[in-house]
C-alpha positions as CSV (number, residue, x, y, z in Angstrom):
1,X,80.6,173.7,121.5
2,X,77.8,171.9,120.0
3,X,77.0,168.8,122.1
4,X,76.9,165.5,119.8
5,X,74.9,162.4,120.6
6,X,74.9,158.5,119.5
7,X,71.6,157.3,118.3
8,X,70.4,153.9,119.1
9,X,67.4,152.4,117.3
10,X,66.1,149.3,119.3
11,X,63.9,147.3,117.2
12,X,62.3,144.8,119.6
13,X,59.6,142.0,119.6
14,X,56.9,144.5,120.6
15,X,58.1,148.1,119.6
16,X,60.7,150.1,117.9
17,X,62.5,152.7,120.1
18,X,64.8,155.6,119.3
19,X,67.1,156.6,122.0
20,X,70.0,159.2,122.1
21,X,72.9,159.0,124.5
22,X,75.5,161.6,125.4
23,X,79.3,161.1,126.2
24,X,78.5,159.8,129.8
25,X,76.2,157.0,128.6
26,X,73.2,159.0,129.7
27,X,69.7,158.8,128.2
28,X,69.0,162.0,126.4
29,X,65.7,161.4,124.7
30,X,63.6,158.6,123.7
31,X,60.7,157.8,121.2
32,X,58.9,154.7,120.9
33,X,56.0,153.2,118.9
34,X,54.6,149.5,119.1
35,X,53.7,147.5,116.1
36,X,51.0,144.9,115.9
37,X,51.3,141.3,116.6
38,X,49.7,138.6,114.3
39,X,48.7,135.4,115.6
40,X,47.0,133.5,112.3
41,X,47.3,130.2,113.8
42,X,48.3,128.5,116.9
43,X,52.1,128.7,117.3
44,X,52.4,131.4,114.7
45,X,53.6,134.8,115.3
46,X,54.2,137.4,112.7
47,X,55.0,140.9,112.2
48,X,54.7,143.5,109.3
49,X,58.0,144.5,108.3
50,X,56.9,147.7,106.4
51,X,54.8,148.8,109.6
52,X,58.3,148.4,111.4
53,X,60.3,150.4,109.0
54,X,57.6,153.2,108.9
55,X,57.7,153.2,112.7
56,X,61.4,153.9,112.6
57,X,60.6,156.6,110.3
58,X,58.3,158.2,112.8
59,X,60.5,157.6,116.1
60,X,63.8,158.9,114.8
61,X,62.4,162.6,114.2
62,X,60.4,162.4,117.3
63,X,63.7,161.6,119.4
64,X,65.3,164.5,117.8
65,X,62.5,166.9,118.6
66,X,62.2,165.8,122.0
67,X,66.0,166.6,122.7
68,X,65.4,169.9,120.6
69,X,68.7,168.9,118.3
70,X,69.5,168.5,114.8
71,X,70.4,165.6,112.8
72,X,73.9,167.2,112.4
73,X,74.6,166.6,116.0
74,X,74.2,162.7,115.8
75,X,77.8,161.3,115.6
76,X,76.6,157.6,114.6
77,X,73.8,155.2,114.5
78,X,73.8,151.8,116.1
79,X,70.8,149.2,115.8
80,X,69.9,146.5,118.1
81,X,67.2,144.2,116.8
82,X,65.1,141.2,117.8
83,X,66.9,138.1,116.6
84,X,66.1,135.3,114.5
85,X,62.9,137.3,113.1
86,X,63.0,136.3,109.6
87,X,61.9,138.8,106.8
88,X,62.2,138.1,102.7
89,X,61.6,140.7,100.3
90,X,61.9,141.6,96.7
91,X,64.8,143.8,96.0
92,X,63.5,145.4,92.9
93,X,60.2,146.7,94.6
94,X,61.4,146.7,98.3
95,X,58.0,145.0,99.2
96,X,58.2,141.8,101.6
97,X,57.1,138.6,100.3
98,X,54.7,138.1,103.2
99,X,54.9,139.0,106.9
100,X,58.1,138.6,109.0
101,X,58.1,135.3,111.1
102,X,59.1,136.1,114.5
103,X,61.5,134.3,116.7
104,X,58.7,133.2,119.0
105,X,57.0,131.2,116.1
106,X,57.0,127.4,116.2
107,X,55.4,126.4,113.0
108,X,58.8,124.8,111.9
109,X,58.2,122.3,114.8
110,X,57.9,119.2,112.7
111,X,60.8,120.0,110.3
112,X,63.0,120.6,113.6
113,X,61.9,117.3,114.8
114,X,62.8,115.4,111.8
115,X,66.3,117.4,111.7
116,X,66.7,116.0,115.3
117,X,66.6,112.6,114.3
118,X,67.9,112.8,110.8
119,X,70.8,113.9,110.5
120,X,70.8,114.5,114.1
121,X,71.9,117.6,116.5
122,X,75.6,116.7,116.2
123,X,75.6,117.4,112.3
124,X,74.5,120.9,112.8
125,X,76.5,121.5,116.1
126,X,79.6,120.4,114.4
127,X,79.1,123.1,111.8
128,X,77.4,125.9,113.5
129,X,77.3,125.4,116.9
130,X,73.6,125.4,117.3
131,X,71.1,122.5,117.6
132,X,68.0,122.4,115.3
133,X,65.3,124.6,116.9
134,X,62.2,126.4,115.7
135,X,64.1,129.5,117.3
136,X,66.6,129.9,114.6
137,X,66.2,131.5,110.9
138,X,67.2,128.4,108.4
139,X,64.4,126.3,109.1
140,X,62.1,129.0,108.7
141,X,63.5,129.8,105.4
142,X,63.3,126.4,104.4
143,X,59.6,126.3,105.5
144,X,58.8,129.3,103.5
145,X,60.6,127.5,100.3
146,X,58.3,124.6,101.0
147,X,55.0,126.4,101.5
148,X,55.1,129.5,99.2
149,X,54.9,128.4,95.5
150,X,57.6,129.8,93.3
151,X,59.6,131.1,96.1
152,X,62.4,129.1,96.1
153,X,62.9,129.2,92.2
154,X,62.7,133.1,92.6
155,X,65.6,133.0,95.4
156,X,67.8,131.1,93.0
157,X,67.2,133.6,90.6
158,X,68.4,136.7,92.5
159,X,64.9,137.9,93.2
160,X,64.6,137.4,96.9
161,X,66.7,138.8,99.7
162,X,66.8,137.6,103.3
163,X,67.3,139.3,106.4
164,X,66.8,139.6,110.2
165,X,65.5,143.0,111.3
166,X,68.4,144.9,111.5
167,X,69.3,143.6,107.7
168,X,65.8,145.0,106.8
169,X,66.3,148.3,108.3
170,X,69.8,149.0,107.2
171,X,68.8,148.1,103.7
172,X,66.1,150.8,103.6
173,X,68.3,153.3,105.7
174,X,70.8,153.0,103.1
175,X,68.8,153.5,99.8
176,X,66.4,150.6,99.5
177,X,65.7,149.7,95.9
178,X,68.3,152.4,94.9
179,X,71.7,150.6,96.1
180,X,70.7,149.6,99.7
181,X,73.4,148.0,101.8
182,X,72.3,144.3,102.0
183,X,74.3,143.4,105.4
184,X,74.0,141.8,108.8
185,X,76.4,141.8,111.6
186,X,78.4,138.7,113.2
187,X,75.8,138.3,116.1
188,X,72.8,138.1,114.0
189,X,74.3,135.9,111.4
190,X,75.4,133.4,114.1
191,X,71.6,132.9,114.8
192,X,70.9,131.6,111.5
193,X,72.2,127.9,111.5
194,X,73.8,128.8,108.5
195,X,77.3,130.1,109.5
196,X,80.6,128.8,110.5
197,X,81.0,130.9,113.8
198,X,84.7,130.4,113.7
199,X,85.5,132.0,110.4
200,X,82.2,134.1,110.4
201,X,81.4,132.7,106.8
202,X,78.5,131.4,105.5
203,X,78.8,127.5,105.6
204,X,78.5,125.8,101.9
205,X,77.2,122.6,103.5
206,X,74.6,124.1,105.5
207,X,73.4,126.3,102.7
208,X,73.2,123.3,100.6
209,X,71.2,121.1,103.2
210,X,68.7,123.8,103.7
211,X,68.6,124.7,100.0
212,X,69.3,128.6,100.6
213,X,71.1,130.0,97.7
214,X,74.0,132.3,98.6
215,X,72.7,135.4,96.3
216,X,69.8,135.8,98.9
217,X,72.1,136.0,102.1
218,X,73.3,139.2,103.4
219,X,77.2,140.3,103.7
220,X,78.5,139.6,107.0
221,X,80.3,142.4,108.7
222,X,81.6,142.9,112.2
223,X,79.1,144.3,114.9
224,X,81.0,147.7,115.2
225,X,82.4,149.0,112.1
226,X,81.8,151.7,109.4
227,X,78.8,150.4,107.3
228,X,78.1,153.7,105.3
229,X,75.9,156.6,105.7
230,X,72.0,156.6,105.7
231,X,70.3,158.2,102.6
232,X,66.9,158.0,104.4
233,X,65.4,159.3,107.4
234,X,69.0,160.7,108.7
235,X,71.0,161.5,105.3
236,X,74.5,161.8,105.8
237,X,74.8,160.2,109.4
238,X,77.1,157.1,109.6
239,X,75.8,153.7,110.2
240,X,78.5,152.1,112.5
241,X,77.1,149.2,114.5
242,X,74.4,146.4,114.6
243,X,74.0,143.7,117.4
244,X,71.3,141.3,118.1
245,X,69.5,142.6,121.3
246,X,70.9,140.2,123.7
247,X,74.3,140.7,122.7
248,X,73.6,144.5,122.8
249,X,72.6,144.2,126.5
250,X,75.6,142.2,127.2
251,X,77.8,145.2,125.6
252,X,75.6,147.7,127.2
253,X,76.4,145.9,130.8
254,X,80.0,146.2,129.8
255,X,80.6,142.4,130.2
256,X,83.8,142.7,128.3
257,X,85.7,140.2,130.2
258,X,85.3,136.2,130.0
259,X,83.2,135.1,132.8
260,X,81.1,138.1,133.0
261,X,77.6,137.6,132.7
262,X,74.2,139.4,132.3
263,X,70.6,138.3,132.4
264,X,68.0,140.2,130.7
265,X,64.4,139.7,132.2
266,X,61.5,140.5,130.0
267,X,58.7,138.3,128.8
268,X,61.4,135.6,128.4
269,X,64.7,135.7,129.9
270,X,68.3,135.5,128.5
271,X,71.3,134.8,130.3
272,X,74.7,135.4,128.5
273,X,78.2,134.8,129.4
274,X,81.2,136.4,127.9
275,X,83.6,133.3,127.2
276,X,86.4,135.5,125.4
277,X,88.0,134.6,122.1
278,X,87.6,131.0,122.5
279,X,84.5,129.0,121.0
280,X,83.0,127.0,124.0
281,X,81.0,124.3,122.9
282,X,78.0,123.5,125.3
283,X,77.5,120.0,126.4
284,X,74.8,121.0,128.9
285,X,72.0,122.6,126.8
286,X,73.2,126.0,126.0
287,X,73.7,128.0,122.9
288,X,77.4,128.8,121.7
289,X,77.0,132.3,120.1
290,X,78.9,135.2,118.9
291,X,78.9,137.9,121.7
292,X,80.5,140.7,119.7
293,X,83.2,141.7,117.1
294,X,84.8,144.9,117.1
295,X,86.2,146.0,113.6
296,X,89.1,143.8,113.0
297,X,89.7,142.8,116.4
298,X,89.4,139.1,117.4
299,X,85.7,138.0,117.6
300,X,84.6,137.3,121.2
301,X,82.1,134.5,121.8
302,X,79.5,134.0,124.7
303,X,77.4,131.0,126.0
304,X,73.6,131.9,126.2
305,X,70.7,130.4,127.9
306,X,67.3,131.6,126.7
307,X,64.3,130.9,128.9
308,X,61.0,131.1,127.3
309,X,58.7,132.2,130.1
310,X,59.3,134.5,132.9
311,X,57.5,138.0,132.6
312,X,54.8,136.2,130.5
313,X,54.0,134.2,133.4
314,X,53.2,137.4,135.5
315,X,51.2,138.5,132.6
316,X,49.1,135.2,132.8
317,X,48.5,135.8,136.4
318,X,47.0,139.3,135.4
319,X,45.1,138.7,132.2
320,X,44.1,134.9,132.4
321,X,43.7,134.3,136.0
322,X,42.8,137.9,137.3
323,X,44.7,137.4,140.6
324,X,46.4,140.8,140.1
325,X,45.5,144.2,138.1
326,X,49.1,145.1,137.1
327,X,52.3,143.3,136.9
328,X,54.0,145.2,140.0
329,X,51.2,143.9,142.1
330,X,52.5,140.6,142.1
331,X,55.5,141.3,144.2
332,X,53.0,143.0,146.9
333,X,50.9,139.7,146.8
334,X,54.0,137.4,147.1
335,X,55.1,139.3,150.1
336,X,51.8,138.5,152.1
337,X,53.3,135.0,152.6
338,X,57.0,133.9,154.0
339,X,57.5,131.1,151.3
340,X,55.7,129.1,148.5
341,X,53.8,126.9,150.8
342,X,55.5,123.7,149.1
343,X,53.7,124.9,145.7
344,X,55.9,125.2,142.7
345,X,55.2,126.3,139.1
346,X,57.0,125.3,136.0
347,X,55.6,127.7,133.2
348,X,56.2,125.4,130.1
349,X,53.5,127.1,128.3
350,X,54.9,126.1,124.8
351,X,57.7,124.0,126.0
352,X,61.1,124.5,127.7
353,X,64.1,126.2,126.3
354,X,67.4,126.0,127.8
355,X,68.9,123.8,129.1
356,X,66.0,121.2,128.4
357,X,65.1,122.4,124.6
358,X,61.8,120.3,124.8
359,X,58.9,121.7,122.8
360,X,56.6,119.2,124.1
361,X,57.0,120.1,127.8
362,X,53.8,121.6,129.3
363,X,53.4,123.9,132.2
364,X,52.6,122.3,135.7
365,X,51.7,123.3,139.1
366,X,52.7,120.8,141.8
367,X,52.3,120.8,145.6
368,X,48.6,121.9,145.7
369,X,46.9,121.7,149.0
370,X,44.1,123.4,150.7
371,X,46.7,125.4,152.7
372,X,47.8,127.2,149.2
373,X,46.6,131.0,148.8
374,X,47.0,133.3,145.9
375,X,50.0,134.7,147.9
376,X,51.6,131.3,147.7
377,X,51.0,131.1,144.0
378,X,52.4,134.4,143.4
379,X,55.6,133.7,145.3
380,X,56.1,130.4,143.4
381,X,55.5,132.3,140.0
382,X,58.4,134.6,141.1
383,X,60.4,131.6,142.3
384,X,59.8,129.9,138.9
385,X,62.0,132.7,137.4
386,X,64.6,132.2,139.8
387,X,64.8,128.4,139.7
388,X,65.0,128.6,135.6
389,X,67.8,131.0,135.9
390,X,69.8,128.6,138.4
391,X,69.3,125.7,135.8
392,X,70.9,127.8,133.2
393,X,73.7,129.1,135.7
394,X,74.4,125.5,136.6
395,X,74.7,124.5,132.9
396,X,77.0,127.4,132.3
397,X,79.3,126.7,135.4
398,X,79.5,123.0,133.7
399,X,80.2,124.2,130.2
400,X,82.7,127.0,131.0
401,X,86.1,127.3,132.5
402,X,84.7,130.3,134.4
403,X,82.3,130.3,137.5
404,X,79.7,132.8,137.8
405,X,80.7,135.3,140.6
406,X,78.1,138.0,139.9
407,X,75.1,138.6,137.8
408,X,74.3,141.8,136.2
409,X,70.6,142.0,135.6
410,X,68.2,144.4,133.2
411,X,64.7,144.4,131.8
412,X,61.4,145.2,133.1
413,X,61.2,142.6,135.7
414,X,64.3,143.9,137.7
415,X,62.0,146.6,139.3
416,X,60.7,143.6,141.5
417,X,62.8,143.7,144.6
418,X,61.7,140.5,145.8
419,X,62.7,138.7,142.6
420,X,65.9,140.0,142.6
421,X,66.3,138.8,146.3
422,X,65.1,135.4,145.1
423,X,67.8,135.4,142.3
424,X,70.5,136.1,144.8
425,X,69.5,133.6,147.0
426,X,69.1,130.9,144.5
427,X,72.2,131.6,142.7
428,X,74.3,132.1,145.7
429,X,75.9,135.2,144.0
430,X,75.4,139.0,144.1
431,X,72.9,140.3,141.8
432,X,73.5,143.8,140.5
433,X,71.2,146.2,138.4
434,X,72.8,149.4,136.4
435,X,71.9,152.8,136.9
436,X,71.1,152.9,133.1
437,X,68.3,150.4,132.6
438,X,68.0,150.5,128.8
439,X,71.0,148.5,128.2
440,X,70.1,146.9,124.9
441,X,70.0,150.4,123.4
442,X,73.0,151.5,125.4
443,X,74.8,148.5,124.0
444,X,74.1,149.4,120.3
445,X,74.8,153.1,121.1
446,X,78.3,152.1,122.7
447,X,79.1,149.8,119.7
448,X,78.3,152.6,117.1
449,X,80.0,155.4,119.1
450,X,83.3,153.0,119.7
451,X,83.4,152.6,115.8
452,X,82.9,156.3,115.2
453,X,85.4,157.4,117.5
454,X,82.9,159.0,119.8
455,X,84.2,156.8,122.5
456,X,87.9,155.8,122.4
457,X,88.0,152.3,124.0
458,X,86.4,150.0,126.3
459,X,87.6,151.2,129.4
460,X,85.8,154.5,129.1
461,X,82.7,152.4,128.5
462,X,83.4,150.5,131.6
463,X,83.9,153.6,133.7
464,X,80.5,154.8,132.4
465,X,78.6,151.8,134.1
466,X,77.3,152.5,137.5
467,X,75.7,150.5,139.8
468,X,72.1,151.4,141.1
469,X,71.1,148.4,143.3
470,X,72.6,145.1,144.7
471,X,71.2,142.1,146.2
472,X,73.3,139.6,148.3
473,X,72.5,135.9,149.0
474,X,70.5,135.4,152.1
475,X,69.5,131.8,152.2
476,X,70.9,128.7,154.1
477,X,72.6,126.6,151.7
478,X,70.8,123.3,152.8
479,X,67.4,125.1,152.3
480,X,68.4,126.3,148.9
481,X,69.4,122.7,147.7
482,X,66.3,121.0,149.0
483,X,64.1,123.6,147.4
484,X,66.1,123.2,144.1
485,X,65.5,119.5,144.1
486,X,61.9,120.1,144.7
487,X,61.8,122.3,141.6
488,X,63.8,119.7,139.4
489,X,60.9,116.9,140.5
490,X,58.5,119.5,139.2
491,X,60.2,119.8,136.0
492,X,60.3,116.1,135.7
493,X,56.5,116.3,135.8
494,X,56.5,119.0,133.1
495,X,58.9,116.7,130.8
496,X,56.8,113.8,131.4
497,X,53.6,115.3,130.0
498,X,52.1,113.4,127.0
499,X,50.0,115.1,124.3
500,X,46.6,113.3,124.3
501,X,45.9,111.6,120.8
502,X,43.8,113.6,118.4
503,X,40.2,112.3,118.0
504,X,39.1,111.3,114.6
């Protein structure tokens, strides 16, 4: 019998990967290519969507070749993607109308600030469950209409398509200018500020408010369902899943029950808790989002707390301060001391995300004395990730009817055992890491395989999940709360930062 596989395409912020998984959820092959990052102005971050599509065309055959298999052995394709990244293109030519604006981009900050004042956060939260933020797609579309001459008119004439990266890739995979499918999934659509996440339909009032014409928006589909067959790269292979990367990680961690949560630790970090089929509206600075939707089953929702700077703080230690030569060295340096020496770092390099949502916050280091060494700074840097996670968990426990009892973790930073112990200590819950670290890719594969009948149900996927490591809390409660209070005082300093006036 010929072995069959599910293919996952993970289109991330820095690279595009193609990974093959077998029935046991084991990684069988991987191929990866990075794409260029463009920073044309301060706060602007862009990608070349054509480069990303070309990279996908390269990594797919590489992954097949590495596994020594044929395309006929692929049962289904699932896509996970960097969320909110916005690309507009001409459907007649297939050419993007400029570079894609990346989720990290803050050029819409003035527009977002105006929206928070008038009509105000509540106007948007009532309609799409999201507050105005530079994070989401709709303000970017509006910005492009306001700054690219004739673009809005062309969009109203049906000459422009909008999509996040999975939409762009699916359109190209299924034919492009020759009948390509213009679709998105519920998880990505829920990050646009343009849908009613209860009905999973485009919201007429929000489309009117932002001036976004309906013809440019993709059709909203379930996260796991039969979309159609690929016509390029893998002709005839079914496309059966798409999820935003953090929702894919939640799925890959098999957090299928309400109250189960995961946090992905990378450049930034994203903590997400399954809240079941109820839309839990946050009152404490979190995002209410779609977790996933399987075919015609009820939609599953989640609370999410994005943290802007975690792994990038370690990169700053390496590249800007020169205190370490490689990222793993920060753990070794931090272990040269027993504690932080009273030093706390709030890494608000471009503001703070959840639960504060303050783009005007700036990074601070407090508690400096002549006693402090680079070891104390390294430990404070790791603890900053722990305390930022604690802030989000406290908000989730306050918003949700569930209390976090265990945190599943994934991402590059989970190789730092000291950081994982810090997380267990400051959260006072077990922290567990799975055997398969590629949870984003695995989640997209699981959803695709489920829709294609490769796996029969969620319970089979649960049985595929295996724990690789666990860290248990080992900090006295009184000390934990005292240190947390110190951290919160440091955050107050960060939030109190005042931008100096511009010189004339």
